All heavy atoms as a GROMACS GRO file, in nm:
protein
  602
    1MET      N    1   0.085  -0.116   0.000
    1MET     CA    2   0.000   0.000   0.000
    1MET      C    3   0.090   0.124   0.000
    1MET      O    4   0.195   0.125   0.063
    1MET     CB    5  -0.087  -0.004   0.125
    1MET     CG    6  -0.176   0.112   0.143
    1MET     SD    7  -0.281   0.074   0.285
    1MET     CE    8  -0.307   0.234   0.344
    2SER      N    9   0.049   0.227  -0.069
    2SER     CA   10   0.128   0.351  -0.073
    2SER      C   11   0.035   0.471  -0.067
    2SER      O   12  -0.085   0.459  -0.088
    2SER     CB   13   0.213   0.357  -0.199
    2SER     OG   14   0.131   0.378  -0.312
    3TRP      N   15   0.093   0.585  -0.036
    3TRP     CA   16   0.020   0.711  -0.033
    3TRP      C   17   0.114   0.824  -0.072
    3TRP      O   18   0.234   0.814  -0.056
    3TRP     CB   19  -0.041   0.737   0.105
    3TRP     CG   20   0.062   0.746   0.212
    3TRP    CD1   21   0.129   0.857   0.255
    3TRP    CD2   22   0.114   0.638   0.287
    3TRP    NE1   23   0.220   0.824   0.352
    3TRP    CE2   24   0.213   0.688   0.374
    3TRP    CE3   25   0.090   0.501   0.290
    3TRP    CZ2   26   0.284   0.609   0.462
    3TRP    CZ3   27   0.162   0.422   0.378
    3TRP    CH2   28   0.256   0.477   0.463
    4THR      N   29   0.057   0.931  -0.122
    4THR     CA   30   0.132   1.051  -0.156
    4THR      C   31   0.057   1.171  -0.100
    4THR      O   32  -0.065   1.180  -0.115
    4THR     CB   33   0.148   1.066  -0.308
    4THR    OG1   34   0.220   0.953  -0.358
    4THR    CG2   35   0.223   1.193  -0.344
    5VAL      N   36   0.131   1.260  -0.035
    5VAL     CA   37   0.072   1.383   0.017
    5VAL      C   38   0.150   1.502  -0.040
    5VAL      O   39   0.267   1.490  -0.075
    5VAL     CB   40   0.074   1.388   0.171
    5VAL    CG1   41  -0.015   1.279   0.229
    5VAL    CG2   42   0.214   1.376   0.226
    6PHE      N   43   0.083   1.613  -0.052
    6PHE     CA   44   0.146   1.736  -0.098
    6PHE      C   45   0.196   1.814   0.023
    6PHE      O   46   0.127   1.823   0.125
    6PHE     CB   47   0.047   1.820  -0.179
    6PHE     CG   48   0.002   1.750  -0.303
    6PHE    CD1   49  -0.120   1.684  -0.307
    6PHE    CD2   50   0.081   1.750  -0.417
    6PHE    CE1   51  -0.162   1.618  -0.422
    6PHE    CE2   52   0.041   1.685  -0.531
    6PHE     CZ   53  -0.081   1.619  -0.534
    7VAL      N   54   0.316   1.868   0.012
    7VAL     CA   55   0.377   1.944   0.121
    7VAL      C   56   0.433   2.075   0.066
    7VAL      O   57   0.460   2.088  -0.053
    7VAL     CB   58   0.489   1.865   0.192
    7VAL    CG1   59   0.434   1.739   0.256
    7VAL    CG2   60   0.601   1.829   0.097
    8SER      N   61   0.450   2.170   0.154
    8SER     CA   62   0.514   2.295   0.116
    8SER      C   63   0.628   2.322   0.213
    8SER      O   64   0.637   2.258   0.319
    8SER     CB   65   0.414   2.411   0.118
    8SER     OG   66   0.363   2.428   0.249
    9GLY      N   67   0.716   2.412   0.176
    9GLY     CA   68   0.822   2.450   0.267
    9GLY      C   69   0.957   2.387   0.240
    9GLY      O   70   1.053   2.416   0.311
   10ASP      N   71   0.969   2.302   0.139
   10ASP     CA   72   1.100   2.246   0.106
   10ASP      C   73   1.191   2.360   0.059
   10ASP      O   74   1.150   2.446  -0.018
   10ASP     CB   75   1.091   2.140  -0.003
   10ASP     CG   76   1.035   2.009   0.050
   10ASP    OD1   77   1.050   1.983   0.170
   10ASP    OD2   78   0.978   1.933  -0.030
   11SER      N   79   1.316   2.360   0.104
   11SER     CA   80   1.407   2.472   0.076
   11SER      C   81   1.431   2.494  -0.072
   11SER      O   82   1.455   2.605  -0.116
   11SER     CB   83   1.539   2.450   0.148
   11SER     OG   84   1.602   2.332   0.101
   12TYR      N   85   1.425   2.389  -0.152
   12TYR     CA   86   1.451   2.402  -0.295
   12TYR      C   87   1.329   2.449  -0.373
   12TYR      O   88   1.338   2.482  -0.490
   12TYR     CB   89   1.500   2.269  -0.354
   12TYR     CG   90   1.399   2.157  -0.341
   12TYR    CD1   91   1.297   2.142  -0.433
   12TYR    CD2   92   1.405   2.067  -0.235
   12TYR    CE1   93   1.204   2.042  -0.421
   12TYR    CE2   94   1.313   1.967  -0.222
   12TYR     CZ   95   1.213   1.955  -0.315
   12TYR     OH   96   1.120   1.855  -0.302
   13ASN      N   97   1.212   2.451  -0.311
   13ASN     CA   98   1.090   2.480  -0.382
   13ASN      C   99   1.024   2.604  -0.323
   13ASN      O  100   0.944   2.596  -0.232
   13ASN     CB  101   0.995   2.360  -0.373
   13ASN     CG  102   0.879   2.372  -0.468
   13ASN    OD1  103   0.858   2.477  -0.527
   13ASN    ND2  104   0.804   2.266  -0.483
   14THR      N  105   1.056   2.720  -0.377
   14THR     CA  106   1.008   2.845  -0.320
   14THR      C  107   0.873   2.890  -0.374
   14THR      O  108   0.811   2.979  -0.317
   14THR     CB  109   1.110   2.957  -0.344
   14THR    OG1  110   1.132   2.971  -0.484
   14THR    CG2  111   1.241   2.925  -0.274
   15ALA      N  112   0.827   2.831  -0.482
   15ALA     CA  113   0.704   2.881  -0.545
   15ALA      C  114   0.605   2.769  -0.572
   15ALA      O  115   0.552   2.756  -0.681
   15ALA     CB  116   0.738   2.954  -0.674
   16GLY      N  117   0.576   2.684  -0.476
   16GLY     CA  118   0.480   2.578  -0.502
   16GLY      C  119   0.480   2.472  -0.395
   16GLY      O  120   0.492   2.502  -0.277
   17PHE      N  121   0.468   2.350  -0.440
   17PHE     CA  122   0.460   2.238  -0.347
   17PHE      C  123   0.545   2.123  -0.397
   17PHE      O  124   0.587   2.120  -0.512
   17PHE     CB  125   0.315   2.191  -0.329
   17PHE     CG  126   0.253   2.141  -0.457
   17PHE    CD1  127   0.268   2.009  -0.496
   17PHE    CD2  128   0.180   2.226  -0.538
   17PHE    CE1  129   0.211   1.963  -0.613
   17PHE    CE2  130   0.123   2.181  -0.656
   17PHE     CZ  131   0.139   2.049  -0.693
   18SER      N  132   0.571   2.029  -0.309
   18SER     CA  133   0.638   1.905  -0.345
   18SER      C  134   0.558   1.791  -0.283
   18SER      O  135   0.451   1.814  -0.225
   18SER     CB  136   0.784   1.904  -0.300
   18SER     OG  137   0.795   1.937  -0.164
   19THR      N  138   0.606   1.670  -0.295
   19THR     CA  139   0.531   1.554  -0.248
   19THR      C  140   0.613   1.469  -0.153
   19THR      O  141   0.736   1.474  -0.152
   19THR     CB  142   0.489   1.464  -0.367
   19THR    OG1  143   0.605   1.421  -0.436
   19THR    CG2  144   0.396   1.537  -0.462
   20ARG      N  145   0.543   1.391  -0.073
   20ARG     CA  146   0.603   1.286   0.009
   20ARG      C  147   0.522   1.160  -0.017
   20ARG      O  148   0.398   1.163  -0.010
   20ARG     CB  149   0.594   1.315   0.158
   20ARG     CG  150   0.672   1.432   0.206
   20ARG     CD  151   0.822   1.401   0.217
   20ARG     NE  152   0.889   1.518   0.271
   20ARG     CZ  153   0.919   1.625   0.201
   20ARG    NH1  154   0.891   1.632   0.073
   20ARG    NH2  155   0.979   1.728   0.257
   21THR      N  156   0.590   1.052  -0.047
   21THR     CA  157   0.525   0.925  -0.073
   21THR      C  158   0.575   0.822   0.027
   21THR      O  159   0.696   0.810   0.048
   21THR     CB  160   0.553   0.878  -0.218
   21THR    OG1  161   0.496   0.974  -0.307
   21THR    CG2  162   0.492   0.742  -0.245
   22GLY      N  163   0.484   0.751   0.088
   22GLY     CA  164   0.517   0.648   0.185
   22GLY      C  165   0.464   0.513   0.141
   22GLY      O  166   0.379   0.503   0.052
   23ILE      N  167   0.515   0.410   0.207
   23ILE     CA  168   0.476   0.272   0.175
   23ILE      C  169   0.449   0.196   0.304
   23ILE      O  170   0.523   0.210   0.401
   23ILE     CB  171   0.587   0.200   0.096
   23ILE    CG1  172   0.604   0.263  -0.041
   23ILE    CG2  173   0.558   0.052   0.081
   23ILE    CD1  174   0.717   0.203  -0.122
   24LEU      N  175   0.345   0.114   0.303
   24LEU     CA  176   0.316   0.021   0.412
   24LEU      C  177   0.330  -0.120   0.358
   24LEU      O  178   0.265  -0.156   0.260
   24LEU     CB  179   0.174   0.042   0.465
   24LEU     CG  180   0.123  -0.066   0.560
   24LEU    CD1  181   0.203  -0.068   0.689
   24LEU    CD2  182  -0.026  -0.048   0.587
   25ASP      N  183   0.417  -0.199   0.422
   25ASP     CA  184   0.428  -0.341   0.389
   25ASP      C  185   0.314  -0.411   0.462
   25ASP      O  186   0.316  -0.423   0.584
   25ASP     CB  187   0.563  -0.396   0.434
   25ASP     CG  188   0.583  -0.542   0.395
   25ASP    OD1  189   0.483  -0.617   0.390
   25ASP    OD2  190   0.698  -0.581   0.372
   26THR      N  191   0.214  -0.455   0.389
   26THR     CA  192   0.096  -0.513   0.453
   26THR      C  193   0.120  -0.653   0.508
   26THR      O  194   0.038  -0.705   0.581
   26THR     CB  195  -0.023  -0.517   0.354
   26THR    OG1  196   0.014  -0.591   0.238
   26THR    CG2  197  -0.065  -0.376   0.316
   27THR      N  198   0.234  -0.712   0.476
   27THR     CA  199   0.269  -0.842   0.533
   27THR      C  200   0.331  -0.827   0.671
   27THR      O  201   0.298  -0.900   0.764
   27THR     CB  202   0.366  -0.918   0.441
   27THR    OG1  203   0.307  -0.930   0.312
   27THR    CG2  204   0.398  -1.056   0.494
   28THR      N  205   0.421  -0.729   0.687
   28THR     CA  206   0.493  -0.710   0.813
   28THR      C  207   0.444  -0.589   0.893
   28THR      O  208   0.487  -0.569   1.005
   28THR     CB  209   0.643  -0.690   0.786
   28THR    OG1  210   0.661  -0.567   0.712
   28THR    CG2  211   0.702  -0.806   0.708
   29ASN      N  212   0.358  -0.508   0.833
   29ASN     CA  213   0.311  -0.382   0.891
   29ASN      C  214   0.423  -0.281   0.911
   29ASN      O  215   0.411  -0.187   0.989
   29ASN     CB  216   0.235  -0.404   1.022
   29ASN     CG  217   0.098  -0.462   0.997
   29ASN    OD1  218   0.034  -0.429   0.897
   29ASN    ND2  219   0.055  -0.549   1.085
   30GLU      N  220   0.534  -0.296   0.839
   30GLU     CA  221   0.643  -0.198   0.843
   30GLU      C  222   0.602  -0.076   0.761
   30GLU      O  223   0.559  -0.088   0.648
   30GLU     CB  224   0.772  -0.258   0.786
   30GLU     CG  225   0.886  -0.159   0.785
   30GLU     CD  226   1.011  -0.213   0.718
   30GLU    OE1  227   1.016  -0.333   0.685
   30GLU    OE2  228   1.104  -0.134   0.697
   31VAL      N  229   0.618   0.042   0.822
   31VAL     CA  230   0.585   0.167   0.754
   31VAL      C  231   0.713   0.239   0.717
   31VAL      O  232   0.803   0.256   0.799
   31VAL     CB  233   0.501   0.258   0.847
   31VAL    CG1  234   0.477   0.393   0.780
   31VAL    CG2  235   0.370   0.192   0.882
   32ARG      N  236   0.722   0.280   0.593
   32ARG     CA  237   0.829   0.369   0.549
   32ARG      C  238   0.762   0.500   0.516
   32ARG      O  239   0.690   0.511   0.417
   32ARG     CB  240   0.902   0.312   0.428
   32ARG     CG  241   1.022   0.397   0.391
   32ARG     CD  242   1.111   0.332   0.290
   32ARG     NE  243   1.168   0.207   0.332
   32ARG     CZ  244   1.294   0.190   0.370
   32ARG    NH1  245   1.373   0.294   0.378
   32ARG    NH2  246   1.338   0.071   0.401
   33LYS      N  247   0.782   0.600   0.603
   33LYS     CA  248   0.710   0.727   0.589
   33LYS      C  249   0.744   0.801   0.462
   33LYS      O  250   0.664   0.879   0.413
   33LYS     CB  251   0.738   0.815   0.710
   33LYS     CG  252   0.678   0.761   0.837
   33LYS     CD  253   0.707   0.853   0.954
   33LYS     CE  254   0.651   0.796   1.082
   33LYS     NZ  255   0.681   0.883   1.197
   34SER      N  256   0.864   0.780   0.409
   34SER     CA  257   0.903   0.846   0.285
   34SER      C  258   0.993   0.754   0.205
   34SER      O  259   1.090   0.700   0.258
   34SER     CB  260   0.976   0.978   0.314
   34SER     OG  261   1.022   1.035   0.193
   35VAL      N  262   0.962   0.739   0.077
   35VAL     CA  263   1.048   0.657  -0.008
   35VAL      C  264   1.172   0.733  -0.053
   35VAL      O  265   1.260   0.677  -0.118
   35VAL     CB  266   0.973   0.600  -0.131
   35VAL    CG1  267   0.860   0.509  -0.088
   35VAL    CG2  268   0.922   0.711  -0.221
   36GLU      N  269   1.183   0.860  -0.014
   36GLU     CA  270   1.299   0.940  -0.053
   36GLU      C  271   1.430   0.887   0.006
   36GLU      O  272   1.537   0.919  -0.045
   36GLU     CB  273   1.279   1.086  -0.015
   36GLU     CG  274   1.171   1.152  -0.099
   36GLU     CD  275   1.150   1.298  -0.063
   36GLU    OE1  276   1.236   1.357   0.003
   36GLU    OE2  277   1.046   1.352  -0.105
   37ASP      N  278   1.422   0.807   0.111
   37ASP     CA  279   1.545   0.753   0.169
   37ASP      C  280   1.583   0.616   0.111
   37ASP      O  281   1.680   0.555   0.152
   37ASP     CB  282   1.536   0.745   0.322
   37ASP     CG  283   1.422   0.657   0.370
   37ASP    OD1  284   1.335   0.620   0.289
   37ASP    OD2  285   1.420   0.625   0.490
   38ILE      N  286   1.507   0.569   0.013
   38ILE     CA  287   1.541   0.446  -0.059
   38ILE      C  288   1.624   0.487  -0.180
   38ILE      O  289   1.585   0.576  -0.256
   38ILE     CB  290   1.414   0.371  -0.105
   38ILE    CG1  291   1.330   0.331   0.016
   38ILE    CG2  292   1.451   0.249  -0.189
   38ILE    CD1  293   1.195   0.273  -0.021
   39PRO      N  294   1.740   0.426  -0.203
   39PRO     CA  295   1.822   0.463  -0.318
   39PRO      C  296   1.745   0.451  -0.450
   39PRO      O  297   1.681   0.350  -0.476
   39PRO     CB  298   1.938   0.364  -0.314
   39PRO     CG  299   1.946   0.321  -0.171
   39PRO     CD  300   1.804   0.321  -0.122
   40LEU      N  301   1.751   0.554  -0.531
   40LEU     CA  302   1.686   0.555  -0.662
   40LEU      C  303   1.785   0.509  -0.766
   40LEU      O  304   1.898   0.557  -0.772
   40LEU     CB  305   1.637   0.697  -0.696
   40LEU     CG  306   1.582   0.717  -0.837
   40LEU    CD1  307   1.459   0.632  -0.860
   40LEU    CD2  308   1.552   0.865  -0.860
   41THR      N  309   1.741   0.416  -0.849
   41THR     CA  310   1.823   0.366  -0.959
   41THR      C  311   1.752   0.398  -1.090
   41THR      O  312   1.635   0.365  -1.108
   41THR     CB  313   1.843   0.214  -0.947
   41THR    OG1  314   1.905   0.187  -0.822
   41THR    CG2  315   1.930   0.161  -1.059
   42ILE      N  316   1.822   0.465  -1.180
   42ILE     CA  317   1.770   0.496  -1.313
   42ILE      C  318   1.864   0.435  -1.414
   42ILE      O  319   1.983   0.466  -1.416
   42ILE     CB  320   1.758   0.648  -1.335
   42ILE    CG1  321   1.663   0.709  -1.232
   42ILE    CG2  322   1.711   0.677  -1.477
   42ILE    CD1  323   1.655   0.860  -1.241
   43ASN      N  324   1.811   0.346  -1.497
   43ASN     CA  325   1.891   0.277  -1.600
   43ASN      C  326   2.017   0.215  -1.540
   43ASN      O  327   2.125   0.223  -1.598
   43ASN     CB  328   1.927   0.373  -1.713
   43ASN     CG  329   1.804   0.424  -1.786
   43ASN    OD1  330   1.707   0.351  -1.803
   43ASN    ND2  331   1.807   0.548  -1.828
   44GLY      N  332   2.005   0.156  -1.422
   44GLY     CA  333   2.116   0.085  -1.360
   44GLY      C  334   2.213   0.171  -1.280
   44GLY      O  335   2.307   0.121  -1.222
   45SER      N  336   2.191   0.303  -1.274
   45SER     CA  337   2.281   0.391  -1.202
   45SER      C  338   2.209   0.459  -1.086
   45SER      O  339   2.092   0.496  -1.097
   45SER     CB  340   2.335   0.500  -1.295
   45SER     OG  341   2.410   0.444  -1.399
   46ARG      N  342   2.282   0.478  -0.976
   46ARG     CA  343   2.228   0.545  -0.857
   46ARG      C  344   2.213   0.693  -0.889
   46ARG      O  345   2.301   0.754  -0.949
   46ARG     CB  346   2.325   0.524  -0.741
   46ARG     CG  347   2.294   0.604  -0.616
   46ARG     CD  348   2.177   0.544  -0.539
   46ARG     NE  349   2.173   0.596  -0.404
   46ARG     CZ  350   2.098   0.700  -0.367
   46ARG    NH1  351   2.024   0.762  -0.453
   46ARG    NH2  352   2.099   0.740  -0.241
   47TYR      N  353   2.098   0.750  -0.852
   47TYR     CA  354   2.071   0.891  -0.877
   47TYR      C  355   2.032   0.957  -0.746
   47TYR      O  356   1.955   0.903  -0.667
   47TYR     CB  357   1.957   0.908  -0.978
   47TYR     CG  358   1.924   1.052  -1.006
   47TYR    CD1  359   1.997   1.124  -1.098
   47TYR    CD2  360   1.822   1.115  -0.937
   47TYR    CE1  361   1.970   1.258  -1.122
   47TYR    CE2  362   1.793   1.250  -0.961
   47TYR     CZ  363   1.867   1.320  -1.054
   47TYR     OH  364   1.840   1.451  -1.077
   48TYR      N  365   2.085   1.077  -0.721
   48TYR     CA  366   2.046   1.156  -0.605
   48TYR      C  367   2.040   1.302  -0.643
   48TYR      O  368   2.126   1.352  -0.718
   48TYR     CB  369   2.146   1.141  -0.489
   48TYR     CG  370   2.112   1.234  -0.377
   48TYR    CD1  371   2.011   1.202  -0.288
   48TYR    CD2  372   2.174   1.356  -0.364
   48TYR    CE1  373   1.975   1.289  -0.188
   48TYR    CE2  374   2.139   1.446  -0.265
   48TYR     CZ  375   2.038   1.412  -0.177
   48TYR     OH  376   2.001   1.499  -0.079
   49ALA      N  377   1.940   1.370  -0.590
   49ALA     CA  378   1.928   1.516  -0.606
   49ALA      C  379   1.846   1.568  -0.489
   49ALA      O  380   1.754   1.501  -0.443
   49ALA     CB  381   1.860   1.551  -0.738
   50PRO      N  382   1.877   1.685  -0.440
   50PRO     CA  383   1.804   1.738  -0.325
   50PRO      C  384   1.658   1.771  -0.354
   50PRO      O  385   1.577   1.777  -0.263
   50PRO     CB  386   1.881   1.864  -0.287
   50PRO     CG  387   1.963   1.898  -0.406
   50PRO     CD  388   1.987   1.772  -0.480
   51ASP      N  389   1.622   1.788  -0.481
   51ASP     CA  390   1.484   1.823  -0.516
   51ASP      C  391   1.402   1.704  -0.565
   51ASP      O  392   1.300   1.719  -0.629
   51ASP     CB  393   1.483   1.933  -0.622
   51ASP     CG  394   1.536   1.885  -0.756
   51ASP    OD1  395   1.609   1.783  -0.761
   51ASP    OD2  396   1.506   1.950  -0.857
   52LEU      N  397   1.444   1.583  -0.533
   52LEU     CA  398   1.379   1.461  -0.581
   52LEU      C  399   1.242   1.441  -0.514
   52LEU      O  400   1.230   1.449  -0.393
   52LEU     CB  401   1.470   1.342  -0.549
   52LEU     CG  402   1.441   1.209  -0.614
   52LEU    CD1  403   1.433   1.219  -0.765
   52LEU    CD2  404   1.549   1.110  -0.575
   53ASN      N  405   1.140   1.417  -0.594
   53ASN     CA  406   1.004   1.390  -0.547
   53ASN      C  407   0.953   1.263  -0.612
   53ASN      O  408   0.985   1.234  -0.728
   53ASN     CB  409   0.910   1.506  -0.583
   53ASN     CG  410   0.923   1.620  -0.490
   53ASN    OD1  411   0.863   1.618  -0.383
   53ASN    ND2  412   1.003   1.719  -0.526
   54PHE      N  413   0.870   1.188  -0.540
   54PHE     CA  414   0.812   1.063  -0.588
   54PHE      C  415   0.661   1.067  -0.576
   54PHE      O  416   0.606   1.128  -0.484
   54PHE     CB  417   0.861   0.944  -0.505
   54PHE     CG  418   1.006   0.916  -0.516
   54PHE    CD1  419   1.096   0.970  -0.425
   54PHE    CD2  420   1.055   0.835  -0.616
   54PHE    CE1  421   1.230   0.944  -0.433
   54PHE    CE2  422   1.191   0.809  -0.625
   54PHE     CZ  423   1.278   0.863  -0.534
   55TRP      N  424   0.593   0.995  -0.664
   55TRP     CA  425   0.449   0.972  -0.654
   55TRP      C  426   0.414   0.860  -0.751
   55TRP      O  427   0.499   0.809  -0.822
   55TRP     CB  428   0.369   1.099  -0.683
   55TRP     CG  429   0.377   1.146  -0.825
   55TRP    CD1  430   0.291   1.115  -0.927
   55TRP    CD2  431   0.477   1.231  -0.882
   55TRP    NE1  432   0.332   1.175  -1.044
   55TRP    CE2  433   0.446   1.248  -1.018
   55TRP    CE3  434   0.590   1.295  -0.832
   55TRP    CZ2  435   0.523   1.325  -1.103
   55TRP    CZ3  436   0.666   1.371  -0.917
   55TRP    CH2  437   0.631   1.386  -1.050
   56GLY      N  438   0.291   0.818  -0.752
   56GLY     CA  439   0.243   0.719  -0.848
   56GLY      C  440   0.308   0.583  -0.834
   56GLY      O  441   0.361   0.529  -0.929
   57VAL      N  442   0.305   0.525  -0.715
   57VAL     CA  443   0.371   0.396  -0.689
   57VAL      C  444   0.289   0.282  -0.749
   57VAL      O  445   0.167   0.277  -0.735
   57VAL     CB  446   0.389   0.374  -0.537
   57VAL    CG1  447   0.441   0.235  -0.508
   57VAL    CG2  448   0.481   0.480  -0.479
   58THR      N  449   0.360   0.191  -0.815
   58THR     CA  450   0.302   0.068  -0.867
   58THR      C  451   0.385  -0.048  -0.816
   58THR      O  452   0.508  -0.045  -0.826
   58THR     CB  453   0.303   0.066  -1.021
   58THR    OG1  454   0.229   0.178  -1.070
   58THR    CG2  455   0.245  -0.063  -1.075
   59PHE      N  456   0.320  -0.149  -0.760
   59PHE     CA  457   0.391  -0.265  -0.705
   59PHE      C  458   0.397  -0.378  -0.807
   59PHE      O  459   0.299  -0.406  -0.875
   59PHE     CB  460   0.321  -0.314  -0.578
   59PHE     CG  461   0.325  -0.214  -0.467
   59PHE    CD1  462   0.221  -0.127  -0.446
   59PHE    CD2  463   0.437  -0.206  -0.385
   59PHE    CE1  464   0.225  -0.033  -0.344
   59PHE    CE2  465   0.442  -0.112  -0.283
   59PHE     CZ  466   0.336  -0.026  -0.263
   60ALA      N  467   0.512  -0.445  -0.815
   60ALA     CA  468   0.528  -0.562  -0.902
   60ALA      C  469   0.468  -0.683  -0.833
   60ALA      O  470   0.445  -0.683  -0.712
   60ALA     CB  471   0.676  -0.585  -0.932
   61SER      N  472   0.445  -0.788  -0.908
   61SER     CA  473   0.380  -0.907  -0.853
   61SER      C  474   0.467  -0.985  -0.756
   61SER      O  475   0.417  -1.070  -0.682
   61SER     CB  476   0.334  -0.999  -0.966
   61SER     OG  477   0.446  -1.041  -1.042
   62ASP      N  478   0.599  -0.957  -0.750
   62ASP     CA  479   0.688  -1.031  -0.661
   62ASP      C  480   0.686  -0.980  -0.516
   62ASP      O  481   0.750  -1.036  -0.429
   62ASP     CB  482   0.832  -1.029  -0.713
   62ASP     CG  483   0.895  -0.891  -0.715
   62ASP    OD1  484   0.835  -0.795  -0.664
   62ASP    OD2  485   1.005  -0.880  -0.769
   63ASP      N  486   0.611  -0.874  -0.488
   63ASP     CA  487   0.599  -0.815  -0.353
   63ASP      C  488   0.730  -0.761  -0.298
   63ASP      O  489   0.739  -0.730  -0.179
   63ASP     CB  490   0.541  -0.915  -0.253
   63ASP     CG  491   0.392  -0.935  -0.273
   63ASP    OD1  492   0.328  -0.845  -0.330
   63ASP    OD2  493   0.341  -1.039  -0.231
   64THR      N  494   0.834  -0.747  -0.378
   64THR     CA  495   0.959  -0.687  -0.331
   64THR      C  496   1.004  -0.571  -0.420
   64THR      O  497   1.099  -0.503  -0.385
   64THR     CB  498   1.075  -0.790  -0.326
   64THR    OG1  499   1.097  -0.840  -0.457
   64THR    CG2  500   1.042  -0.904  -0.231
   65THR      N  501   0.936  -0.550  -0.529
   65THR     CA  502   0.973  -0.446  -0.625
   65THR      C  503   0.859  -0.348  -0.641
   65THR      O  504   0.743  -0.388  -0.644
   65THR     CB  505   1.005  -0.509  -0.762
   65THR    OG1  506   1.105  -0.608  -0.746
   65THR    CG2  507   1.049  -0.406  -0.863
   66PHE      N  508   0.895  -0.220  -0.648
   66PHE     CA  509   0.794  -0.121  -0.682
   66PHE      C  510   0.855  -0.019  -0.777
   66PHE      O  511   0.977  -0.003  -0.786
   66PHE     CB  512   0.734  -0.053  -0.558
   66PHE     CG  513   0.826   0.043  -0.489
   66PHE    CD1  514   0.829   0.178  -0.524
   66PHE    CD2  515   0.908   0.001  -0.387
   66PHE    CE1  516   0.913   0.267  -0.460
   66PHE    CE2  517   0.992   0.088  -0.321
   66PHE     CZ  518   0.995   0.221  -0.358
   67TYR      N  519   0.769   0.048  -0.848
   67TYR     CA  520   0.809   0.153  -0.941
   67TYR      C  521   0.735   0.279  -0.900
   67TYR      O  522   0.621   0.273  -0.854
   67TYR     CB  523   0.772   0.116  -1.084
   67TYR     CG  524   0.835  -0.013  -1.129
   67TYR    CD1  525   0.772  -0.134  -1.110
   67TYR    CD2  526   0.962  -0.011  -1.189
   67TYR    CE1  527   0.832  -0.254  -1.150
   67TYR    CE2  528   1.022  -0.129  -1.228
   67TYR     CZ  529   0.956  -0.250  -1.209
   67TYR     OH  530   1.016  -0.365  -1.247
   68ALA      N  531   0.799   0.393  -0.914
   68ALA     CA  532   0.735   0.520  -0.881
   68ALA      C  533   0.778   0.624  -0.981
   68ALA      O  534   0.889   0.621  -1.034
   68ALA     CB  535   0.774   0.564  -0.740
   69THR      N  536   0.689   0.717  -1.008
   69THR     CA  537   0.726   0.832  -1.089
   69THR      C  538   0.813   0.922  -1.004
   69THR      O  539   0.785   0.944  -0.886
   69THR     CB  540   0.601   0.908  -1.136
   69THR    OG1  541   0.518   0.818  -1.209
   69THR    CG2  542   0.637   1.028  -1.222
   70ALA      N  543   0.920   0.970  -1.061
   70ALA     CA  544   1.013   1.058  -0.989
   70ALA      C  545   1.033   1.184  -1.071
   70ALA      O  546   1.032   1.180  -1.194
   70ALA     CB  547   1.146   0.988  -0.967
   71ALA      N  548   1.054   1.294  -1.001
   71ALA     CA  549   1.084   1.420  -1.068
   71ALA      C  550   1.201   1.488  -0.998
   71ALA      O  551   1.213   1.482  -0.877
   71ALA     CB  552   0.963   1.513  -1.068
   72SER      N  553   1.286   1.551  -1.078
   72SER     CA  554   1.401   1.624  -1.029
   72SER      C  555   1.446   1.718  -1.139
   72SER      O  556   1.442   1.682  -1.257
   72SER     CB  557   1.513   1.528  -0.992
   72SER     OG  558   1.630   1.598  -0.956
   73GLN      N  559   1.488   1.837  -1.102
   73GLN     CA  560   1.539   1.934  -1.198
   73GLN      C  561   1.441   1.956  -1.314
   73GLN      O  562   1.479   1.960  -1.431
   73GLN     CB  563   1.676   1.891  -1.248
   73GLN     CG  564   1.776   1.878  -1.136
   73GLN     CD  565   1.909   1.822  -1.182
   73GLN    OE1  566   1.932   1.799  -1.300
   73GLN    NE2  567   1.998   1.802  -1.087
   74ASN      N  568   1.312   1.965  -1.280
   74ASN     CA  569   1.204   1.988  -1.376
   74ASN      C  570   1.191   1.879  -1.480
   74ASN      O  571   1.143   1.903  -1.591
   74ASN     CB  572   1.219   2.125  -1.444
   74ASN     CG  573   1.204   2.238  -1.347
   74ASN    OD1  574   1.116   2.233  -1.260
   74ASN    ND2  575   1.286   2.340  -1.360
   75LYS      N  576   1.236   1.757  -1.448
   75LYS     CA  577   1.220   1.642  -1.539
   75LYS      C  578   1.156   1.528  -1.462
   75LYS      O  579   1.181   1.508  -1.345
   75LYS     CB  580   1.356   1.595  -1.592
   75LYS     CG  581   1.426   1.697  -1.677
   75LYS     CD  582   1.559   1.644  -1.721
   75LYS     CE  583   1.637   1.748  -1.798
   75LYS     NZ  584   1.770   1.701  -1.833
   76ARG      N  585   1.073   1.448  -1.533
   76ARG     CA  586   1.012   1.329  -1.475
   76ARG      C  587   1.077   1.206  -1.533
   76ARG      O  588   1.118   1.204  -1.648
   76ARG     CB  589   0.863   1.325  -1.506
   76ARG     CG  590   0.778   1.400  -1.409
   76ARG     CD  591   0.635   1.376  -1.442
   76ARG     NE  592   0.607   1.434  -1.572
   76ARG     CZ  593   0.515   1.525  -1.594
   76ARG    NH1  594   0.440   1.568  -1.497
   76ARG    NH2  595   0.497   1.574  -1.714
   77THR      N  596   1.081   1.101  -1.450
   77THR     CA  597   1.132   0.973  -1.498
   77THR      C  598   1.052   0.859  -1.439
   77THR      O  599   0.986   0.874  -1.340
   77THR     CB  600   1.282   0.957  -1.470
   77THR    OG1  601   1.326   0.838  -1.532
   77THR    CG2  602   1.310   0.953  -1.324
   0.00000   0.00000   0.00000
């Protein structure tokens, strides 16, 4: 299960809002309040940016993989 909320006040975003996306493992009841602390991999490479936002989580059938829309530097991936 996942959720996304809109937040304001991030230092990099002076004219709008950003998002926070969390995940609940319904098997173990482990809550991850923000997926931003999970390493992001794009095309096999680790990516980090201070303005990274996630939303739109989709879970794979193996229950260990998920995909999320990410945005950084005015680009989505």
